[in-house]
C-alpha positions in Angstrom: 61.7 48.2 169.8 60.3 51.7 170.2 63.8 53.1 170.0 64.1 51.5 166.4 62.4 54.4 164.5 65.3 54.5 162.4 68.1 51.9 161.9 70.4 51.7 164.9 73.6 49.8 166.2 73.9 48.1 169.7 76.0 51.0 170.8 73.6 53.7 169.5 70.7 51.8 171.6 73.0 51.5 174.5 73.6 55.2 174.6 69.9 56.0 174.1 68.6 53.8 176.5 71.3 53.8 179.3 71.5 50.0 179.1 74.8 48.1 178.8 75.8 47.2 175.2 75.8 43.6 176.5 72.2 44.0 177.9 70.9 45.8 174.4 72.7 42.9 172.7 70.7 40.3 174.6 67.5 42.1 173.9 68.1 42.4 170.4 69.1 38.8 170.0 65.7 37.8 171.4 63.7 40.3 169.4 65.5 39.0 166.4 64.8 35.3 167.1 61.2 36.4 167.7 60.9 37.8 164.1 60.6 41.3 165.7 63.7 42.9 164.3 66.1 42.4 161.4 69.8 43.0 161.1 71.8 44.3 158.4 75.8 44.7 158.1 76.8 48.1 156.9 80.5 48.1 156.7 81.8 47.6 160.3 78.4 48.2 161.9 75.4 46.0 162.3 72.3 48.0 162.3 68.8 46.9 163.5 65.5 47.7 162.1 62.1 46.7 162.9 60.7 43.8 160.7 57.3 44.2 159.4 55.7 42.2 162.2 57.6 44.5 164.7 56.6 47.6 163.1 52.9 46.4 163.0 53.3 45.7 166.8 54.7 49.1 167.5 52.2 50.8 165.5 49.0 48.9 167.0 50.5 49.7 170.4 50.8 53.4 169.5 47.3 53.6 168.3 46.1 52.2 171.6 47.9 54.7 173.6 47.0 57.7 171.5 
């Protein structure tokens, strides 16, 4: 979720993290099912963004780490 500071596709996230696109897709599916990310279709692409709950978790954890 930390990589979703801006909307990103599965391919974008795979490149950034070094994971396979399939692995990223599995993670995103689990995060979406948990309500932590949302998916939006833009043309041919599906872009993922943090949900409000996901954003709150990332912000809370960042505050603890800082």
